[in-house]
N, C-alpha and C positions, 0 to 999 in steps of 0.2 A: 502276207505275213499271218504271221499263227498269230495267238493273244499274247503277249509277254509283258514283263514289265519294264521296264527301261529305265533305270538309277543314273543321273548324273551329277557326279560330283566334280570337285576342282575347289582352288584357291576363290577369293574373294578376287572380283576382276578379270578370270581366268574364260568366261564369256558362255559359261556352264550356261546360262538363260536365254542367251541368242542360240545357242544349241539345241538345247533342251526344246523352243518353241518353234524350230523350222524341223527337226524331226518329227515334233504332234504334229504340225501341219503336214508333212509330206504323206503323215501315214494316217492324215485321219483321226488321230485316235485324241484321249483330248491329254489337256498338262494341269501337273497338281503343281504345287511349288512350296516349299517349305517358308522360305523367306516371303511370299506372298501371305500366305496363312499366320507369320510369326508378325505383319506390317497389319495384318487385322486385328491380335489378340491385343499387340500396342492401342491400337487404337481405341480398342473397348475398354479395355483395363486405362483408358486416360494418359499413356506412360508415351512418352519421347520415342521415334522412331529412329534416333540414331544407330549407328551399328554397334554401337560397345551395348544398347538398349537391348538389340533385337538377340546379340550375342546371350548375353546372358540369362533373358528371356527363354532362348532355343534348350539353352544348356541347365535351365531347371526344369521344363518339361519333360525333358529326356532321363533328369535323375528322377524326376517322381513316377513317370511311366511312359517306357519309351514307346511300349506295344499302345500305350491310350493315345500318345500324340502322333503315332503314325495311322494310326486306326482314323483318328477324328480327320485329318488329311485326307485320306482315300474317301471318307465317306459323305466329300465335296465329288464325285464322279465313277461312273458306273466302270471300272475297273477289270469287271471278266472280258472285255473283248479286246481289250490292250491300253498302258495308260504309260506315260512319259513322266517321271519322278524328279521334278528339279530339287536343286539343294542336298543332296543327303551328305550330313557332315558328321554324322559319328555311327561306328560302328554296331551300336545298340538299335540303329534306325534299320538299317542296312538288315541287320537280324531278324527285327522284327517285321519289315517289309515282308522278308522272304518267309515269314510263317503264318503274316496276315494273308499272303495272295496265293498260298500252295493250293495247288498244284502248279499254278502258272510259273516260270521260271522267271528270275530277277536278274536281270545283265547289268551287272555296274561297269559304265563308260564314264574315264575316266580325263577329266579336260586341262591339258596344260598350254600354259602361252610364255611366252617368253616371257623374263620379269622386266625388263624395262616398258614392253607393252604392257603390261599388267596396270603397275604402275602408274603410268602416264594414263589410264581408264580411272583409277580410283582418282588421281588429280582433276583430274575432268567432273568426276561427281562429288566434287568439293571435298575431299578428304582431305586433312593436312598430312604432311611429313610423317606428323606426330601419330595423328590417328591411326595411320595406315600400318608405323611402328608397333601401334597397341592391338589394331588387329589384327596382325598376322602373329603378335605371339598370347594369342587368345588358345583357348586350351582346342577348344572347334579348329582350329587352323591347322594344328598339332596332330588331330586324328585326321583332317584332311590327307596334308601334305604328306602323311606317314601311314599309316593303316588302310586306309580305304583307297591310296594311291597303289599300295601293294597288293589290295586285294581286287582291283580293278580288271574286269574280261579284257577292258581295251583303253589303252587309251590313246587319244586324238589331241588335234591340235585345235585353238582355240583363239589363234592368230592370224590363219590366212582365209580362206575364202569359204565364207558361210555352206554354199552350194557344194563344194566337191566334197569338205569335210563329211556334209550329211551323206553325199552319192557315196562314201568311202563308209560310214557308219550302216549304211543299207546292204552295201555287198558285204560285209562283217555280218550282220544278221543274217543275212539269208543264206550265208556258207552256215550260222550257228544251228539254222534251223533244219539244211539240209544234206549237209555235209557235203 
């Protein structure tokens, strides 16, 4: 596989991280996660690691300096041989990613999951119905389900068998790279 950046997006609970980890493992490429980065930043600032706090912190970092936020995430790995970026939630981040890794191509993959499955996953993570509504109405989620979904090069399922989804992504990437 030629080096590239595989950027994974999707709604909270869609299965992004599961797919990102599996793609990373299959390719032998590093994986970086905006969610992991934000959890670490929250811990360093002695902040709560709630979904609401992480959404606000992420949005704040994007508004302050989307390129700087993205660069800080990428600095965790050597991305020049290929990388999987988990949790793209803003168009500004996608554009920053494209600029920072050029000339490597960035392939945005959007993970979709049936709503009852997604809600059940969030409940299993300990979120209440009210917390799910609050999470889903946050501006970051609106970009995810709108602009990022529309701009994805590939839409895939996060509620099926992970290995089959990864097989499909690998075939799609091979086709993209070799026509």
